[in-house]
C-alpha positions as CSV (number, residue, x, y, z in Angstrom):
1,X,0.0,0.0,0.0
2,X,1.3,3.4,-0.9
3,X,2.1,5.9,1.9
4,X,0.3,8.7,0.1
5,X,-3.2,8.4,-1.3
6,X,-3.7,8.7,-5.0
7,X,-6.0,11.1,-6.8
8,X,-6.9,10.6,-10.5
9,X,-8.2,13.6,-12.4
10,X,-9.9,12.7,-15.7
11,X,-10.3,15.8,-17.8
12,X,-7.2,17.7,-16.6
13,X,-7.5,20.8,-18.7
14,X,-5.7,24.1,-17.9
15,X,-8.4,25.5,-15.6
16,X,-10.5,23.3,-13.3
17,X,-8.6,20.0,-13.8
18,X,-5.2,21.5,-13.2
19,X,-6.4,23.5,-10.1
20,X,-7.9,20.3,-8.7
21,X,-4.7,18.4,-9.3
22,X,-2.6,21.0,-7.6
23,X,-5.0,21.1,-4.6
24,X,-4.8,17.3,-4.1
25,X,-1.0,17.4,-4.4
26,X,-0.8,20.1,-1.8
27,X,-2.8,17.8,0.5
28,X,-0.2,15.0,0.1
29,X,-1.8,13.0,-2.7
30,X,0.1,11.4,-5.5
31,X,-1.7,12.7,-8.6
32,X,-2.4,11.3,-12.1
33,X,-4.0,13.6,-14.7
34,X,-5.6,12.5,-17.9
35,X,-6.4,14.5,-21.0
36,X,-6.4,14.2,-24.8
37,X,-2.9,15.9,-24.7
38,X,-1.4,13.7,-22.0
39,X,2.2,12.8,-22.3
40,X,2.4,9.4,-20.7
41,X,5.2,10.8,-18.6
42,X,5.6,13.0,-15.4
43,X,4.9,16.7,-15.5
44,X,7.1,19.4,-14.0
45,X,4.8,19.2,-10.9
46,X,5.4,15.5,-10.6
47,X,2.0,14.4,-11.8
48,X,1.6,11.3,-13.9
49,X,0.2,12.6,-17.2
50,X,-1.8,10.1,-19.2
51,X,-3.5,10.4,-22.6
52,X,-7.1,9.3,-23.3
53,X,-10.0,10.2,-25.5
54,X,-13.2,10.1,-23.4
55,X,-15.3,9.9,-26.6
56,X,-14.1,6.3,-26.6
57,X,-15.0,4.7,-23.3
58,X,-12.6,1.8,-24.0
59,X,-9.7,4.2,-23.2
60,X,-10.7,4.4,-19.5
61,X,-9.7,1.0,-18.1
62,X,-6.1,1.3,-19.3
63,X,-5.8,4.6,-17.5
64,X,-6.7,2.9,-14.2
65,X,-4.2,0.1,-15.0
66,X,-1.5,2.7,-15.6
67,X,-2.2,4.5,-12.4
68,X,-2.1,1.2,-10.4
69,X,1.1,0.3,-12.1
70,X,2.8,3.6,-11.4
71,X,1.7,4.1,-7.8
72,X,1.2,0.5,-6.7
73,X,-2.3,1.2,-5.6
74,X,-5.7,2.1,-6.9
75,X,-6.7,5.8,-6.7
76,X,-8.9,6.5,-3.6
77,X,-10.2,9.7,-5.2
78,X,-11.4,9.9,-8.8
79,X,-12.5,13.2,-10.3
80,X,-14.3,13.2,-13.6
81,X,-14.0,16.6,-15.1
82,X,-14.4,15.9,-18.8
83,X,-17.3,17.5,-20.7
84,X,-18.4,18.1,-24.3
85,X,-21.1,20.0,-26.1
86,X,-21.9,20.4,-29.8
87,X,-23.4,23.6,-31.2
88,X,-26.3,22.9,-33.5
89,X,-25.3,23.6,-37.1
90,X,-28.5,25.5,-37.7
91,X,-28.7,28.3,-35.1
92,X,-31.7,27.9,-32.8
93,X,-32.6,24.4,-34.1
94,X,-32.0,21.7,-31.5
95,X,-32.7,18.9,-33.8
96,X,-30.2,20.0,-36.4
97,X,-27.5,18.4,-34.2
98,X,-26.4,15.2,-35.9
99,X,-27.1,12.1,-33.8
100,X,-23.4,11.1,-34.2
101,X,-22.5,14.3,-32.3
102,X,-25.1,13.6,-29.6
103,X,-23.6,10.0,-29.2
104,X,-20.0,11.3,-29.0
105,X,-20.9,13.9,-26.4
106,X,-23.0,11.4,-24.4
107,X,-19.9,9.1,-24.4
108,X,-17.8,11.9,-23.0
109,X,-20.4,13.3,-20.5
110,X,-21.9,10.0,-19.3
111,X,-20.6,6.7,-20.6
112,X,-16.9,7.3,-20.0
113,X,-17.7,8.7,-16.6
114,X,-19.7,5.6,-15.8
115,X,-16.8,3.3,-16.9
116,X,-14.5,5.4,-14.7
117,X,-16.8,4.9,-11.8
118,X,-16.9,1.1,-12.4
119,X,-13.1,1.1,-12.5
120,X,-12.9,3.3,-9.3
121,X,-15.2,1.0,-7.3
122,X,-13.3,-2.1,-8.5
123,X,-10.1,-0.5,-7.3
124,X,-11.6,0.6,-4.0
125,X,-12.4,-3.0,-3.2
126,X,-8.6,-3.5,-3.0
127,X,-8.0,-0.6,-0.6
128,X,-8.1,-0.9,3.2
129,X,-11.6,-0.3,4.7
130,X,-10.5,2.8,6.6
131,X,-9.3,4.5,3.4
132,X,-11.7,7.3,2.3
133,X,-13.0,6.8,-1.2
134,X,-14.6,9.4,-3.4
135,X,-15.8,9.7,-7.0
136,X,-16.4,13.4,-7.9
137,X,-18.3,14.2,-11.1
138,X,-18.0,17.9,-11.9
139,X,-21.2,19.5,-13.2
140,X,-23.3,22.5,-13.7
141,X,-26.9,23.5,-13.4
142,X,-28.1,21.5,-16.5
143,X,-29.1,18.4,-14.5
144,X,-31.6,20.4,-12.5
145,X,-32.6,23.2,-14.8
146,X,-33.5,23.3,-18.4
147,X,-32.0,26.4,-20.0
148,X,-33.5,27.1,-23.5
149,X,-30.1,27.3,-25.3
150,X,-29.7,24.9,-28.1
151,X,-25.9,24.8,-27.6
152,X,-26.5,23.1,-24.2
153,X,-28.5,20.2,-25.6
154,X,-25.8,17.5,-25.6
155,X,-24.2,18.7,-22.4
156,X,-27.5,18.8,-20.6
157,X,-28.4,15.3,-21.8
158,X,-25.1,14.0,-20.4
159,X,-25.2,16.0,-17.1
160,X,-28.8,14.8,-16.4
161,X,-28.1,11.2,-17.1
162,X,-24.9,11.2,-15.1
163,X,-26.6,13.0,-12.2
164,X,-29.0,10.0,-12.0
165,X,-26.4,7.3,-11.9
166,X,-24.1,9.2,-9.6
167,X,-27.0,9.7,-7.1
168,X,-28.1,6.1,-7.5
169,X,-24.5,4.8,-6.9
170,X,-24.1,7.1,-3.9
171,X,-27.2,5.6,-2.3
172,X,-26.2,2.0,-3.1
173,X,-22.6,2.3,-1.9
174,X,-22.9,4.6,1.1
175,X,-22.9,1.7,3.5
176,X,-19.4,0.8,2.2
177,X,-18.1,4.3,2.8
178,X,-17.8,5.0,-1.0
179,X,-18.9,8.5,-1.9
C-alpha cells in the first residue's frame, strides 16, 4: 500500500482540472492527470500525465491500470471533469445536431464517466476499509434546470443522465463508505 493516497483527475484541462490536481497534491496525494494531450510521462509538478480520448469509453480501463502500475495502488479519489457539447449547425434548431455528435458527447459526458466509476469501485475494493474513497463528477446546473439554449443540448443530456447514476450509486454504496 502506498504511503500517500492517489487522486486521479480525468479531464485535466488548464483550468479546473489543473487546479484540482494542484490542490490534491498540496494535501499529500500522488496525482495522475488525464487528457487528450497527456504525455504518458511525469509533468514538471510530478503528476503522472496520461492520454485518453473520453469519446471512446474503452480508453478508460487502461488509465486505471497505468495508475495502479505507477503508484502500486488504486486511486482513492477519482475526479471526472471531462465534458463536451456540440453547437447545432442551424442556429436555434436543437434537432439539427447530428445524432453522431449527440452520441459522441454522451460518451464523454456520461458513458466514459460511468466506466470510470466502475473502475474506481473495482479499485476501492482492494483498498483498506479505513481509506476514504470518493468519486467526484463535476457538473453544472443542467441536471436540475433546463435552459433554453440549443448549444446546451448534448451537455444537458449528459449531465442529467450522469446525475442520476451518480446519485443512484451514492445511495447504493454509502454503506461501504464509498462516496
